[in-house]
C-alpha positions as CSV (number, residue, x, y, z in Angstrom):
1,M,45.1,96.6,24.0
2,K,48.9,96.4,25.3
3,I,47.5,96.0,29.0
4,A,45.3,93.5,27.4
5,A,48.0,91.7,25.8
6,I,50.4,91.4,28.8
7,V,47.3,90.2,31.0
8,A,46.5,87.8,28.5
9,A,50.1,86.3,28.4
10,A,50.5,85.9,32.2
11,T,47.4,84.2,32.2
12,V,47.1,81.9,29.5
13,G,49.4,78.8,30.9
14,D,49.5,74.6,31.6
15,G,46.4,74.9,33.9
16,I,44.5,74.2,31.1
17,F,45.5,70.8,30.8
18,A,43.4,70.3,34.0
19,L,40.1,71.7,32.8
20,P,38.7,68.7,30.3
21,Y,38.8,66.7,33.1
22,V,37.1,69.4,35.6
23,F,34.7,69.9,32.5
24,Y,33.6,66.2,32.0
25,H,32.8,65.5,35.7
26,S,31.0,68.6,36.7
27,G,29.4,69.4,33.8
28,W,30.3,72.3,30.9
29,L,27.9,74.8,31.9
30,V,29.1,74.6,35.5
31,C,32.5,75.3,34.2
32,L,31.0,78.1,31.9
33,F,29.5,79.1,35.0
34,Y,33.0,79.3,36.8
35,L,35.1,81.1,33.8
36,V,32.4,83.9,33.7
37,A,32.0,84.3,37.6
38,L,35.9,83.7,38.3
39,G,37.0,85.8,35.6
40,A,34.7,88.7,36.7
41,V,36.2,88.5,40.4
42,V,39.8,88.2,39.0
43,V,38.8,91.4,37.0
44,M,37.8,93.4,39.9
45,A,40.7,92.6,41.8
46,H,43.1,93.4,39.4
47,T,41.5,96.5,39.0
48,V,42.0,97.4,42.6
49,Y,45.7,96.0,42.6
50,L,46.0,98.3,39.6
51,K,44.5,101.3,41.7
52,T,46.4,100.6,44.5
53,L,49.8,100.6,42.4
54,E,48.6,103.7,40.9
55,K,47.7,105.5,44.8
56,V,51.5,104.6,46.3
57,G,53.2,105.0,42.8
58,E,56.5,102.7,42.5
59,K,57.2,102.4,46.2
60,E,56.0,98.7,46.6
61,R,54.6,95.6,45.5
62,L,52.0,93.0,46.6
63,L,54.8,91.8,49.7
64,G,55.3,95.5,51.0
65,L,51.7,96.8,50.4
66,S,51.1,93.6,52.8
67,K,53.3,94.8,55.3
68,L,52.5,98.5,55.2
69,Y,48.6,98.1,55.2
70,L,48.3,94.5,57.0
71,G,51.2,94.7,59.2
72,D,53.5,91.9,59.8
73,G,51.3,89.2,60.0
74,G,50.2,90.1,56.2
75,F,53.6,89.9,55.1
76,W,54.1,86.5,56.6
77,V,50.9,85.0,54.6
78,G,51.7,86.7,51.8
79,F,54.8,85.2,51.4
80,L,53.8,81.9,52.5
81,A,51.0,81.8,50.1
82,I,53.5,82.9,47.0
83,V,56.2,81.2,47.9
84,V,54.7,77.9,48.7
85,G,52.2,78.2,46.1
86,L,54.9,78.8,43.5
87,L,56.8,75.8,44.6
88,L,53.5,73.9,44.4
89,T,53.2,75.1,41.0
90,L,56.5,73.7,40.1
91,V,55.5,70.1,41.7
92,A,51.9,70.7,39.2
93,Y,54.6,71.2,35.7
94,L,56.9,68.3,37.1
95,I,53.8,66.0,36.9
96,L,52.6,67.6,33.6
97,G,56.1,67.6,32.2
98,M,56.3,63.7,33.1
99,Q,53.1,62.9,31.3
100,F,54.5,64.0,28.0
101,I,57.5,62.3,28.0
102,K,55.6,59.3,28.5
103,L,52.9,60.4,25.7
104,A,56.1,60.6,23.5
105,F,58.4,57.7,24.6
106,P,55.6,55.3,25.7
107,A,58.3,52.7,26.7
108,V,60.0,54.8,29.4
109,P,59.5,53.9,32.6
110,P,57.5,56.4,34.8
111,L,60.3,56.9,37.2
112,D,63.1,57.3,34.5
113,A,60.9,60.0,32.5
114,F,60.4,62.0,35.9
115,L,64.2,61.8,36.6
116,V,65.0,63.4,33.0
117,F,62.5,65.7,33.0
118,W,63.4,66.7,36.6
119,I,67.1,66.9,35.2
120,F,66.7,68.6,32.5
121,L,64.9,71.5,34.3
122,S,67.1,71.8,37.3
123,I,70.4,72.3,35.6
124,P,69.3,76.2,34.3
125,V,68.1,77.0,38.1
126,F,71.8,77.3,38.4
127,I,72.6,79.6,35.2
128,A,72.6,83.2,35.6
129,D,69.0,85.0,35.0
130,K,70.0,86.8,31.9
131,Y,70.2,83.7,29.8
132,V,66.5,82.6,31.0
133,V,64.5,85.8,30.7
134,D,61.8,86.7,28.3
135,L,61.0,82.4,28.6
136,E,57.2,83.7,29.0
137,L,56.6,84.4,25.5
138,L,57.9,81.2,24.5
139,G,55.4,79.6,26.3
140,I,52.6,81.3,25.7
141,V,53.2,80.7,22.2
142,C,53.3,76.8,22.5
143,T,50.4,76.8,24.8
144,S,48.5,79.0,22.3
145,A,49.4,76.3,19.5
146,I,48.2,73.5,21.3
147,I,45.1,74.9,22.1
148,L,44.7,75.7,18.0
149,L,46.0,72.4,17.1
150,I,43.4,70.8,19.1
151,F,40.6,72.7,18.5
152,G,41.1,72.7,14.6
153,T,41.9,69.0,14.4
154,A,38.7,68.2,16.5
155,W,36.3,69.9,14.4
156,P,33.8,69.8,14.2
157,H,33.5,67.6,17.0
158,V,33.6,70.5,19.3
159,V,30.5,70.8,21.5
160,F,29.8,69.8,24.7
161,S,26.6,67.8,23.7
162,G,28.4,64.5,25.0
163,I,28.8,65.6,28.4
164,P,26.2,66.5,30.7
165,A,25.2,70.3,31.5
166,I,25.7,69.9,35.4
167,G,27.4,66.9,37.2
168,T,25.9,67.4,40.7
169,G,28.0,65.6,42.7
170,N,30.9,67.6,41.7
171,L,30.0,71.2,42.0
172,F,33.2,72.4,43.6
173,L,35.6,70.5,41.3
174,P,36.4,73.4,39.3
175,F,37.3,76.3,41.5
176,G,40.9,75.3,42.1
177,A,41.4,74.5,38.6
178,I,39.8,77.4,37.2
179,L,41.1,79.6,39.4
180,F,44.6,78.4,38.3
181,S,44.2,78.9,34.9
182,L,42.5,82.7,35.3
183,A,44.8,83.8,38.0
184,G,47.5,86.5,36.4
185,W,47.6,89.1,39.1
186,T,51.5,89.3,38.4
187,S,50.6,91.1,35.3
188,I,49.1,94.1,37.0
189,E,52.7,94.9,38.1
190,P,54.2,95.5,33.9
191,A,50.7,96.3,33.1
192,Y,50.7,99.1,35.7
193,E,54.3,100.4,34.4
194,S,53.1,100.1,30.8
195,R,50.2,102.8,31.8
196,K,52.4,105.0,33.4
197,R,54.7,104.9,30.5
198,S,52.3,105.8,28.2
199,G,50.2,108.4,29.8
200,F,46.9,106.4,29.1
201,R,44.4,107.0,31.9
202,G,41.3,105.5,30.4
203,Q,38.8,103.0,32.2
204,A,42.1,100.1,32.6
205,W,39.1,97.4,33.7
206,K,38.0,97.3,30.1
207,A,41.5,96.3,29.1
208,L,42.0,93.9,32.1
209,A,38.6,92.1,31.1
210,L,39.9,91.6,27.4
211,G,42.8,90.1,28.6
212,T,41.3,87.6,30.9
213,G,38.0,87.2,28.6
214,F,40.4,86.1,25.8
215,A,42.1,83.8,28.1
216,A,38.8,82.5,29.1
217,V,37.7,81.9,25.7
218,L,40.8,79.6,24.7
219,Y,40.4,77.8,27.7
220,A,36.5,76.9,26.5
221,M,38.1,76.0,23.3
222,F,40.6,73.1,24.6
223,A,38.3,71.9,26.7
224,A,35.9,71.9,24.1
225,G,38.3,69.9,21.6
226,I,39.8,67.5,24.1
227,L,36.4,66.8,25.0
228,G,35.2,66.2,21.3
229,S,38.6,64.1,20.5
230,A,39.8,62.3,23.3
231,S,38.5,58.7,24.4
232,I,39.8,59.0,27.7
233,I,39.8,62.2,29.7
234,S,42.6,62.2,32.2
235,P,43.2,64.6,35.2
236,D,46.1,65.8,33.2
237,T,44.7,65.2,29.8
238,A,48.3,64.1,28.3
239,S,47.8,60.8,29.8
240,G,44.3,60.4,28.3
241,L,45.9,61.2,24.5
242,T,47.5,57.7,24.0
243,S,45.1,56.5,21.0
244,W,45.6,59.7,19.2
245,P,47.7,59.3,16.0
246,F,51.2,59.2,16.2
247,W,52.3,62.9,14.4
248,K,49.6,64.9,16.6
249,R,50.6,62.8,19.7
250,E,54.3,63.1,19.3
251,L,53.4,67.2,18.1
252,L,51.6,67.8,21.1
253,A,53.9,66.1,23.7
254,L,56.9,68.4,21.9
255,M,55.1,71.6,22.4
256,G,53.6,70.5,25.9
257,L,57.3,70.0,27.2
258,V,58.4,73.3,25.5
259,A,55.4,75.2,27.2
260,V,55.9,73.6,30.7
261,A,59.9,74.1,30.6
262,T,59.7,77.6,29.3
263,V,56.7,78.3,32.3
264,Y,58.8,76.6,35.2
265,L,62.2,78.5,34.8
266,P,60.8,82.0,35.3
267,I,59.0,80.4,38.6
268,S,61.9,79.2,39.8
269,R,63.7,82.3,39.0
270,E,60.7,84.4,41.1
271,I,60.8,82.3,44.1
272,K,64.8,82.5,44.3
273,N,64.0,86.1,44.1
274,S,61.9,85.9,47.0
275,L,63.9,84.4,48.9
276,E,66.9,86.0,48.9
277,R,65.3,89.4,48.5
278,D,62.9,89.1,51.4
279,L,64.5,86.8,53.4
280,G,68.1,87.4,52.8
281,W,69.2,83.8,52.2
282,R,72.2,83.2,50.3
283,G,71.3,82.3,46.3
284,I,72.6,78.5,46.5
285,Y,70.3,77.7,49.6
286,A,67.4,79.1,47.8
287,R,68.3,77.2,44.4
288,L,68.7,73.8,46.3
289,I,65.1,74.1,47.7
290,I,63.8,75.1,44.1
291,V,65.7,72.2,42.7
292,F,65.0,69.7,45.8
293,L,61.5,70.5,47.0
294,P,59.3,69.9,44.3
295,P,60.3,66.3,43.6
296,L,60.6,65.5,47.3
297,F,56.8,66.7,47.5
298,I,56.3,64.6,44.7
299,L,58.4,61.4,45.8
300,L,56.0,61.9,49.5
301,G,53.2,61.2,47.3
302,L,51.8,64.1,46.1
303,N,51.7,63.1,42.5
304,N,48.1,63.7,41.4
305,F,48.3,66.9,38.9
306,L,44.6,67.8,39.5
307,L,44.7,67.8,42.8
308,V,47.8,69.9,43.2
309,V,46.3,72.4,40.8
310,G,43.3,72.4,42.5
311,L,45.3,73.1,46.0
312,V,47.1,75.8,44.7
313,G,44.5,77.7,43.3
314,G,41.7,76.8,45.7
315,L,43.8,77.9,48.5
316,F,47.1,79.6,48.0
317,L,45.8,81.5,44.9
318,S,42.6,82.2,47.1
319,L,44.6,83.8,49.7
320,Q,46.9,85.9,47.2
321,Y,43.5,87.5,45.9
322,I,42.4,87.8,49.9
323,L,45.6,89.7,50.3
324,I,45.2,91.8,47.3
325,I,41.6,92.9,47.8
326,S,42.1,93.6,51.8
327,V,45.2,95.8,50.8
328,G,42.6,97.7,48.0
329,R,40.3,98.1,50.4
330,R,42.4,99.8,53.1
331,A,44.6,101.8,50.6
332,L,41.3,103.4,48.4
333,S,38.7,105.6,49.2
334,L,35.7,103.2,48.2
335,S,31.7,103.3,48.2
336,H,30.1,101.2,50.5
337,A,28.6,99.2,47.5
338,A,32.3,98.8,46.1
339,K,33.3,97.5,49.9
340,F,30.4,95.0,49.9
341,V,31.4,93.5,46.9
342,L,34.9,93.1,47.6
343,D,33.8,91.6,50.7
344,L,31.4,88.8,49.2
345,A,34.4,87.8,47.2
346,V,36.8,87.6,50.1
347,A,33.8,85.6,51.8
348,A,33.7,83.3,48.3
349,F,37.8,83.0,48.6
350,V,37.3,81.9,52.0
351,I,34.9,79.2,51.5
352,A,36.7,77.9,48.7
353,S,40.1,77.8,50.7
354,A,38.1,75.8,53.7
355,Y,36.8,73.5,51.3
356,Q,40.1,72.7,49.6
357,I,41.6,72.2,52.8
358,Y,39.0,69.7,53.6
359,T,39.1,67.8,50.4
360,F,42.8,67.7,50.9
361,I,43.0,66.4,53.9
362,V,40.0,64.1,54.1
363,R,40.3,62.7,50.6
């Protein structure tokens, strides 16, 4: 159960705010299929990563394993996929935070809302790590509270009968957003440590599946609650809730801001640690990149929440999972059937990456 809780805590995040839009435009049956199919692939990849860590012990993590089994090319692909993906995740959270401020204070100009939220999140980046630890837990509590609030207050209007089962023009739209929401491979390292300390050697995939499945159920509840209570389904959800009662709108905005902030800071710390540890950068340069690059992306026009979430999920997270599977395929002794299934998963991620690049450039 502890491993399942670790996975669920790392998986449930603010990617949920893109899901009602993709449910509405792609169809509820299509999105439920993606939740199940991608959930199964994610659990499989997590199981492979856990077994790989158990084989190599405490010597390496993903970037080190990529260099060990895939060479310098694998290391740099992994580094760029992880660091650039995390920087773009900060872009998505800045956009979402701005929408929550506008939801709580409609009279505030968009640029002012953006600057206030950006400054609020930038100051702690220059504070020592010990002052921003354990924020993930608070973020998960707020996100879960948001889901329960929306689902509970929307009852009994929490069905998908008002939207099509299959939206034929947007069959590939959910891939990036749902993978963004389900991805939680960073939880496998603490899960490995927990499993090692406890001495448990049972079938880990069951705990991994339980944690991921719990997150998927929460996502379906959230999408159903929004679709049953919001008159406008926007790409970031928050900007379409202006017609909600004042108390509900303000409470959601407050919890949303806390959820975004408490996830933003640990991600910033992870980027800083990667730049300092893997590239040997000085701390001040890493912090300046974290503070100024995400808002620069937004000012240059990368300001669509769904587009950024889709890009992170469809491209950068796909690359990360390709690395996990490729490393596991080389590190572990697998049957021909297992290798074939893993190769199918890699092919799906490659196709998704190509599609995401195409849509990002063309559209």
